[in-house]
C-alpha positions in Angstrom: -18.7 -7.7 -27.0 -15.0 -7.3 -26.4 -12.8 -8.5 -29.3 -10.8 -10.3 -26.6 -13.8 -12.4 -25.4 -12.6 -15.9 -26.0 -15.3 -18.0 -24.3 -19.0 -17.8 -24.5 -21.1 -18.9 -21.5 -24.4 -20.8 -21.8 -27.6 -18.7 -21.5 -28.1 -20.2 -18.0 -25.0 -18.4 -16.8 -26.1 -15.0 -18.1 -28.3 -14.2 -15.3 -29.5 -10.6 -14.7 -29.2 -8.7 -11.5 -30.2 -8.4 -8.7 -30.7 -12.1 -8.1 -27.5 -13.2 -9.7 -25.6 -14.2 -6.6 -28.5 -16.1 -5.2 -28.8 -18.4 -8.2 -25.6 -18.4 -10.2 -23.8 -21.7 -9.9 -20.1 -22.0 -9.4 -18.4 -24.2 -12.0 -17.1 -27.7 -11.1 -13.7 -26.0 -10.5 -15.2 -23.8 -7.8 -14.8 -20.7 -10.1 -17.3 -18.0 -10.6 -17.9 -18.1 -14.4 -16.9 -14.5 -15.2 -15.5 -13.7 -18.6 -13.0 -11.2 -20.0 -15.9 -8.8 -20.5 -16.5 -8.6 -16.8 -13.0 -7.1 -16.5 -13.0 -5.0 -19.6 -12.0 -1.4 -18.9 -11.3 1.8 -20.9 -8.0 2.9 -22.2 -5.6 1.5 -24.8 -6.6 -2.1 -25.6 -4.5 -5.0 -26.7 -3.6 -4.7 -30.4 -4.0 -0.9 -30.2 -0.3 -0.1 -30.7 1.4 0.6 -34.0 4.9 0.3 -32.5 5.7 -2.5 -30.0 6.9 -1.6 -26.5 10.6 -1.8 -26.4 12.7 -3.9 -24.0 14.3 -2.1 -21.2 17.8 -3.0 -22.4 17.3 -0.5 -25.2 16.7 2.2 -22.6 19.6 1.0 -20.3 22.1 1.7 -23.1 21.8 5.5 -22.6 20.0 5.7 -19.2 22.0 3.3 -17.1 25.5 2.2 -16.1 27.2 5.5 -15.4 26.1 6.7 -11.9 23.6 4.9 -9.8 22.7 8.1 -7.9 21.6 9.8 -11.1 20.8 7.4 -13.9 17.2 6.0 -13.9 17.8 2.4 -14.8 19.6 0.8 -11.8 17.2 2.1 -9.2 14.2 1.3 -11.3 15.4 -2.3 -11.8 15.8 -2.7 -8.0 12.2 -1.6 -7.4 8.9 -3.4 -7.4 8.0 -1.4 -10.5 10.9 -3.0 -12.4 10.1 -6.5 -10.9 6.3 -6.3 -10.8 5.9 -9.3 -13.1 8.5 -11.4 -11.3 7.1 -11.1 -7.8 6.4 -14.6 -6.5 3.8 -13.3 -4.0 1.9 -11.7 -6.9 1.8 -14.9 -8.9 0.7 -16.8 -5.8 -2.2 -14.4 -5.4 -2.9 -14.5 -9.2 -3.3 -18.3 -9.1 -5.9 -18.1 -6.3 -7.6 -15.2 -8.1 -8.0 -17.2 -11.2 -9.4 -20.1 -9.2 -12.0 -17.9 -7.6 -13.2 -16.0 -10.8 -12.5 -17.0 -14.4 -10.4 -14.5 -16.4 -9.9 -12.1 -13.4 -6.1 -12.4 -13.9 -6.4 -10.0 -16.8 -7.3 -7.3 -14.2 -4.2 -8.1 -12.2 -1.8 -8.5 -15.2 -2.6 -5.2 -16.9 -0.8 -3.3 -14.1 1.9 -5.9 -13.3 2.8 -6.4 -17.0 1.5 -3.6 -19.1 3.7 -4.8 -22.0 2.1 -8.2 -21.9 -1.4 -6.7 -21.7 -0.9 -4.3 -24.6 0.7 -6.8 -26.8 -2.1 -9.4 -26.1 -0.3 -12.0 -24.0 -2.3 -11.8 -20.8 -4.7 -14.5 -22.0 -4.5 -17.1 -20.6 -4.8 -15.0 -17.5 -2.4 -17.1 -15.4 0.5 -15.4 -17.2 1.6 -18.6 -19.0 1.8 -16.8 -22.4 4.1 -14.0 -21.2 7.4 -13.4 -23.0 10.6 -12.4 -21.3 10.1 -8.8 -22.0 6.7 -8.9 -20.4 8.4 -9.9 -17.1 10.2 -6.6 -17.1 7.2 -5.2 -15.2 6.2 -1.6 -15.4 8.8 -0.7 -18.0 10.3 2.6 -19.2 8.0 2.5 -22.2 4.9 2.0 -20.0 5.3 5.3 -18.2 7.1 7.3 -20.8 4.5 6.5 -23.5 1.6 7.2 -21.2 -0.4 10.3 -21.8 -2.9 12.4 -19.9 -6.4 11.0 -20.4 -7.7 14.6 -20.4 -6.4 16.7 -23.2 -5.4 20.2 -22.0 -5.0 22.5 -25.0 -1.7 24.3 -25.0 -0.4 22.1 -22.2 -0.7 18.5 -23.4 1.4 17.5 -26.4 -0.6 18.4 -29.5 -0.5 14.9 -30.9 -2.4 13.6 -27.8 -5.7 15.1 -29.0 -6.0 12.8 -32.0 -4.8 9.8 -29.9 -7.5 10.3 -27.3 -10.1 11.0 -30.0 -9.3 7.7 -31.7 -10.1 5.6 -28.6 -13.5 4.1 -28.0 -13.3 4.7 -24.3 -11.1 6.9 -22.1 -11.6 7.3 -18.3 -10.7 10.8 -17.2 -10.1 9.4 -13.7 -8.2 6.2 -14.6 -7.6 3.3 -12.2 -6.8 -0.4 -12.2 -4.5 0.0 -15.2 -6.8 2.1 -17.5 -3.8 3.8 -19.1 -3.7 5.5 -22.5 -0.5 4.7 -24.4 0.9 6.5 -27.4 0.4 4.0 -30.3 3.8 5.1 -31.7 7.1 5.1 -29.8 7.0 8.7 -28.9 8.5 9.0 -25.4 7.4 11.6 -22.9 8.9 13.3 -19.9 8.5 16.4 -17.8 11.5 18.3 -19.2 12.1 20.4 -22.3 15.0 18.9 -24.3 17.5 20.4 -26.6 15.7 21.2 -29.9 18.5 19.3 -31.7 17.8 16.1 -29.7 17.4 13.2 -32.2 17.9 9.9 -30.4 14.2 9.1 -30.3 10.9 10.9 -30.7 10.0 12.9 -27.7 7.2 15.0 -26.3 7.3 17.2 -23.3 4.6 16.1 -20.9 3.5 18.0 -17.7 1.4 14.9 -16.9 4.6 13.2 -15.8 4.7 15.5 -12.8 1.2 14.7 -11.8 0.1 12.2 -9.2 -2.7 11.1 -11.5 -0.2 9.2 -13.6 0.6 7.1 -10.5 -3.1 6.8 -9.7 -3.6 4.9 -12.9 -2.5 1.7 -11.1 -2.4 2.8 -7.4 -6.1 2.9 -7.1 -7.5 -0.6 -7.7 -11.1 -1.5 -8.0 -13.0 -4.8 -8.8 -15.2 -4.0 -11.7 -17.2 -7.2 -11.2 -19.0 -5.5 -8.3 -21.2 -2.4 -8.3 -22.1 -0.2 -5.3 -25.7 -0.4 -4.4 -27.9 2.5 -3.0 -27.5 1.1 0.5 -23.7 1.1 0.3 -23.3 -2.6 -0.2 -21.6 -4.2 -3.2 -23.3 -6.8 -5.5 -22.0 -8.8 -8.4 -22.9 -7.4 -11.8 -24.7 -9.3 -14.5 -22.1 -11.8 -15.8 -20.3 -11.3 -19.2 -20.8 -7.5 -19.1 -18.4 -4.7 -18.4 -19.0 -2.5 -15.4 -21.8 -0.1 -16.4 -19.9 3.1 -15.4 -16.2 2.3 -15.0 -16.2 4.9 -12.2 -14.0 3.4 -9.5 -16.1 4.8 -6.7 -19.0 2.6 -8.1 -16.8 -0.5 -7.9 -15.5 -2.4 -4.9 -12.3 -0.8 -3.5 -9.2 -3.0 -3.4 -6.6 -0.3 -3.0 -7.2 3.5 -2.5 -3.6 4.8 -2.2 -4.1 7.5 -4.8 -7.5 8.6 -3.5 -6.2 8.7 0.1 -3.5 11.2 -1.2 -6.2 13.0 -3.3 -8.2 13.8 -0.1 -5.1 14.7 1.9 -3.6 18.1 2.5 -0.6 17.0 0.3 -2.8 17.2 -2.8 -3.2 20.9 -2.1 0.5 21.2 -1.2 3.4 21.2 -1.3 3.9 20.9 2.4 7.2 21.6 4.0 8.5 18.4 5.5 12.1 19.4 6.1 13.6 17.0 3.6 12.1 14.0 5.4 11.8 12.0 2.1 15.2 13.0 0.7 16.2 14.9 -2.4 16.9 18.5 -3.1 13.3 19.7 -2.6 12.1 19.7 1.0 8.4 20.7 0.4 6.5 17.8 -1.0 3.0 17.3 -2.5 2.9 14.7 -5.3 3.6 11.0 -5.3 6.7 11.8 -7.4 8.0 14.2 -4.7 8.4 11.4 -2.2 8.9 8.3 -4.3 11.1 10.0 -6.9 13.1 12.5 -4.9 15.0 15.1 -6.8 18.7 15.1 -7.2 21.4 16.9 -9.2 22.7 15.3 -12.3 21.9 14.1 -15.8 19.4 11.4 -16.9 21.4 10.3 -20.0 24.8 8.9 -20.5 27.2 11.8 -20.1 29.5 10.5 -22.8 26.8 11.2 -25.4 26.8 14.9 -24.6 23.1 15.2 -24.7 22.2 15.0 -21.1 21.3 18.3 -19.5 22.5 18.9 -15.9 19.5 19.5 -13.7 19.0 20.1 -10.0 15.5 18.7 -10.0 16.3 15.3 -11.6 13.9 12.7 -10.4 15.6 9.6 -9.0 13.7 6.5 -10.1 13.6 5.0 -6.6 10.0 4.0 -6.5 10.5 2.7 -2.9 7.4 1.7 -1.2 6.8 -0.7 1.7 7.9 -4.1 0.4 10.9 -5.2 2.5 11.8 -8.7 1.3 10.5 -9.5 -2.2 13.3 -7.9 -4.3 16.1 -10.2 -2.9 13.7 -13.1 -3.2 13.2 -12.3 -6.9 17.0 -12.2 -7.4 17.2 -15.7 -6.0 14.7 -16.9 -8.6 15.9 -15.2 -11.8 19.4 -14.6 -13.2 20.8 -11.0 -12.9 21.1 -10.6 -16.6 17.4 -10.8 -16.9 16.4 -8.7 -13.8 19.1 -6.1 -14.0 19.7 -6.7 -10.3 23.0 -7.1 -8.5 24.0 -7.5 -4.9 24.7 -3.9 -4.3 21.6 -2.5 -6.0 19.4 -4.9 -4.0 21.0 -3.9 -0.7 20.7 -0.2 -1.6 17.1 -0.6 -2.5 16.4 -2.4 0.8 18.1 0.4 2.7 16.0 3.0 0.9 12.8 1.1 1.6 13.6 1.0 5.4 14.5 4.7 5.3 11.2 5.6 3.6 9.2 3.5 6.1 10.9 5.1 9.0 10.3 8.5 7.6 6.6 7.8 7.3 5.8 8.1 11.0 6.8 9.6 14.3 6.2 8.5 17.9 5.4 10.4 21.0 5.4 8.7 24.4 3.9 10.5 27.4 2.6 9.5 30.9 -0.9 10.5 32.1 -1.4 9.5 35.7 -1.5 5.7 35.8 -1.3 5.3 32.0 1.2 5.7 29.2 0.0 7.2 26.0 1.6 6.1 22.8 0.9 8.5 19.9 1.8 7.5 16.3 1.8 10.4 13.8 1.4 9.8 10.1 3.9 11.8 8.2 3.1 10.3 4.8 0.7 11.5 2.1 -1.7 8.6 2.4 -2.9 6.2 5.0 -0.3 4.5 7.2 0.1 1.7 6.1 -1.4 1.9 2.6 -1.6 -0.3 -0.5 -2.7 -3.8 -1.0 -4.4 -4.8 2.2 -3.6 -8.5 2.6 -0.7 -9.2 4.9 0.4 -5.6 5.5 0.2 -4.4 9.0 1.8 -2.2 11.7 1.5 -2.8 15.4 2.6 -1.4 18.7 5.0 -3.2 21.0 5.3 -1.9 24.5 7.6 -3.2 27.3 7.6 -2.2 30.9 10.7 -2.6 33.0 11.3 -2.4 36.8 14.1 -0.6 38.7 16.5 -3.5 38.0 15.7 -3.3 34.3 13.9 -6.6 34.4 10.9 -7.0 32.1 7.6 -6.6 34.0 5.2 -7.0 31.1 5.0 -6.8 27.3 2.2 -6.0 24.9 2.3 -6.8 21.2 5.0 -9.5 21.4 6.3 -10.9 18.1 8.3 -14.1 17.8 10.8 -13.6 15.0 11.4 -17.4 14.7 7.8 -18.4 14.3 6.5 -15.1 12.8 3.6 -15.2 15.3 2.3 -11.9 16.6 0.5 -11.9 20.0 -1.8 -9.2 18.7 -4.8 -9.6 20.9 -3.3 -7.4 23.6 -2.1 -4.4 21.5 -3.0 -2.1 18.7 -2.6 -3.5 15.1 -3.1 -1.1 12.2 -4.6 -2.9 9.3 -7.6 -3.3 7.0 -9.7 -6.5 6.7 -12.0 -7.4 3.8 -14.5 -10.2 3.5 -17.5 -11.8 1.9 -21.2 -11.1 2.5 -23.8 -13.8 2.8 -24.7 -13.7 -0.9 -21.2 -14.1 -2.1 -20.5 -16.8 0.5 -23.6 -18.7 -0.7 -22.6 -18.4 -4.3 -19.0 -19.6 -3.8 -19.3 -22.0 -1.0 -16.8 -20.0 1.0 -17.4 -19.0 4.6 -19.1 -15.6 5.2 -16.9 -13.0 6.9 -13.2 -12.2 6.8 -11.4 -13.5 3.7 -8.2 -13.3 1.8 -10.0 -14.1 -1.5 -9.6 -10.6 -2.8 -11.5 -11.0 -6.1 -14.5 -12.3 -4.2 -14.4 -9.9 -1.3 -17.3 -7.3 -1.2 -17.2 -6.2 2.4 -14.9 -3.7 4.2 -14.9 -5.2 7.6 -12.3 -3.1 9.4 -9.9 -0.3 8.7 -8.1 1.6 11.5 -5.1 2.7 9.4 -3.9 6.2 10.3 -5.2 8.9 7.9 -2.9 11.6 6.5 -2.9 15.3 7.0 -6.1 17.0 5.9 -8.2 14.0 6.7 -12.0 14.5 6.7 -14.5 11.7 7.3 -16.9 12.8 4.6 -14.2 13.2 2.0 -12.7 9.8 2.7 -16.1 8.2 2.7 -16.7 9.6 -0.8 -13.7 7.7 -2.1 -14.4 4.5 -0.1 -11.5 5.1 2.2 -13.2 6.0 5.5 -12.3 4.2 8.7 -14.4 1.1 9.4 -14.9 -0.1 13.0 -12.7 2.7 14.2 -12.9 6.5 14.3 -10.7 9.5 13.6 -11.8 13.1 14.1 -11.7 15.4 11.1 -8.1 16.8 10.8 -6.6 13.9 12.9 -3.5 12.3 11.4 -2.3 10.5 14.5 -3.6 7.8 16.8 -3.4 7.5 20.5 -3.3 4.3 22.5 -3.2 4.2 26.3 -1.6 1.4 28.4 -2.1 1.0 32.1 1.3 1.1 34.0 1.8 -2.3 35.7 2.9 -2.7 39.3 6.6 -2.3 39.7 7.2 -0.6 36.3 9.7 2.2 36.3 10.4 2.6 32.6 8.5 1.9 29.4 9.9 1.2 25.9 7.7 1.3 22.9 8.2 0.4 19.2 6.2 0.6 16.1 6.7 -2.3 13.8 5.7 -2.8 10.2 5.4 -6.1 8.3 4.9 -6.6 4.6 3.6 -10.1 4.6 2.0 -11.8 7.6 2.3 -15.5 8.3 -1.5 -15.8 8.0 -1.5 -14.4 4.5 1.5 -16.3 3.1 0.0 -19.6 4.6 -3.2 -18.8 2.8 -1.4 -18.3 -0.5 0.2 -21.7 0.0 -2.7 -23.7 1.3 -5.6 -22.3 -0.8 -3.7 -22.9 -4.1 -5.1 -26.0 -5.9 -3.8 -25.0 -9.3 0.0 -24.9 -9.3 3.1 -24.4 -7.2 3.1 -20.7 -7.0 1.8 -20.5 -3.5 4.5 -23.0 -2.2 7.2 -21.0 -4.0 6.1 -17.8 -2.4 6.0 -19.4 1.0 9.4 -21.0 0.6 10.9 -17.6 -0.4 9.1 -16.0 2.5 10.8 -18.4 4.9 14.2 -18.2 3.1 14.2 -14.4 3.3 13.4 -14.0 7.0 9.7 -14.5 7.1 9.1 -10.9 6.2 10.9 -9.8 9.3 9.2 -6.7 10.8 10.9 -3.4 10.4 11.2 -1.1 13.5 9.7 2.2 12.4 9.9 4.2 15.7 11.3 3.7 19.2 10.4 5.6 22.3 11.4 5.3 25.9 10.1 7.1 29.0 11.0 7.0 32.7 7.8 6.6 34.7 6.6 8.3 37.8 4.9 5.7 39.9 1.2 6.2 40.0 0.3 7.1 43.6 3.8 8.5 44.5 2.3 11.7 45.7 5.3 12.9 47.7 7.8 12.2 44.9 10.1 9.9 46.9 10.0 7.1 44.2 7.9 4.7 46.2 4.2 4.4 47.2 3.9 4.0 51.0 2.0 5.3 54.0 3.2 8.9 53.3 1.4 8.9 50.0 -1.8 7.3 51.5 -1.8 10.1 54.1 -1.6 12.8 51.4 -4.4 11.2 49.4 -6.7 10.9 52.5 -6.0 14.5 53.4 -7.1 15.6 49.9 -10.0 13.2 49.7 -13.1 14.9 48.3 -11.8 18.4 48.8 -8.9 18.9 46.4 -7.0 17.4 43.5 -3.9 16.7 45.6 -4.6 12.9 45.4 -6.0 12.8 41.9 -4.1 9.8 40.4 -6.4 9.0 37.5 -6.6 12.6 36.2 -10.4 13.0 36.4 -10.1 16.2 38.4 -11.2 14.9 41.8 -9.7 12.8 44.6 -12.0 10.0 45.3 -12.4 6.3 45.8 -11.1 5.5 42.3 -7.8 7.2 43.2 -7.6 5.4 46.5 -8.1 2.1 44.7 -5.2 3.0 42.3 -2.9 4.0 45.2 -3.6 0.7 46.9 -3.0 -1.2 43.7 0.5 0.4 43.5 1.2 0.3 47.2 4.7 -0.9 47.8 5.9 -0.2 44.3 9.5 1.2 44.3 11.6 2.9 41.6 15.1 3.8 42.8 
């Protein structure tokens, strides 16, 4: 039993598989009676440190306040890494998670507040025991005391061998916050320092250049479920840790790291022409894109210990969250968050820049249709990350010769935050509950935002990255669902029929962090506290997660059926089609290689259309 197990269940609740879901009863609070043991995972455990994690202000003294373009502190503070434990949407989700499954919040908090977890303050699992320093999120100490879970002689710091040997469990492929932390305050980084450096204990660590460090929290699995031989996921016996701790045996919540791992970037670097900023134009690792390299020093120049480097990682950590950082600043004082008006604005601009760098659009005409191609230029799926609320969609507008709107697909109302998505392509993933979980919880079967109860992948059409292969992505639980991509495909095509009278098309790709449907769920499903209402109120206050335009394309259209090229469809075009009917491709409007009745029907549909 885990030393952190604080509640014993009656024998009636400790029901063995496989019948557990069919007969386990939900408590009077509607909560599946899981325990801390169900979410116990390998790595450094609470109480396993000999030196406390230090507050970020101690790091800021030397690593901040001198040049925002170089020093690590300011940009880190203005990222969701630095504010992971102040995010109102996270806490709204946490409240519902704890309603759905007892103690599951421990799974969430170990990544959002590693300091709180390691120092034993994530129980109660609603975060109510957290200290101020726990709210500093993924702190400097978290990453810079983290060590490679696989000891590599002659490469890893020598002290790591004894640290790893002293742990009961270490996962060589960590996920969901299964980090190993140096029990002493020995800080690590990728660079060799001056031998006379004395400000704090330091170990050079190649691990800090590896994507696996990021994968520690950017692959997330639900250990309460195990994958069955038929590919489904069933709840484990209660009050027991997952039998393997292998993430690919657990239900996938996020697979950002695994998507990268199965991409061509993992075999990189790939020359991207500086698309993601920094001094290095060829990128391969997470750090290459999310911590672009600059020239400068990482330590206060006045101290005289900072070494000027041309490959200094900027601690940007920009991802795809467009509105939560300013919302956090409105909730907490700047002296606690390290935020200010300029740093928040700069972080927002970097986020938009990264989003726009992640894709390209190509717009072409093929007969009576317009093809809209979206190319994924990122190292993982587009979009990636936590699935609830995140989505991209295509907006296509057709205009006539007077520049008047003829029709629109994928319209979004910025006032109501309503997407008319039934008539266009939306890129997203949807999870849900199978019949067994629905019966056990009293929730409806099918699509669901109850992420800790979800055990079905219902749909996933997000665009894969370079190097995509169906078998490889299936092996890491990241294959498309309800949609298909060919091996090697890192783009998606969508065709739109050209409406009568259209002379020009205008297409946009939009991205949204938090949909109206998801934020309303967080508000309405919460029966515990005010976290859902707070998240909703901030969503409204900060623009309802206004969509970001990622790409824009326009194309002048040739009228389908305008065979003589005089910018209209008339009797002259009909004559040309009939003269080619059945004997040549001269009247082939639909592009099928023959002039036939289908082409005649199209010409008649566009008859009288004029673009001048």
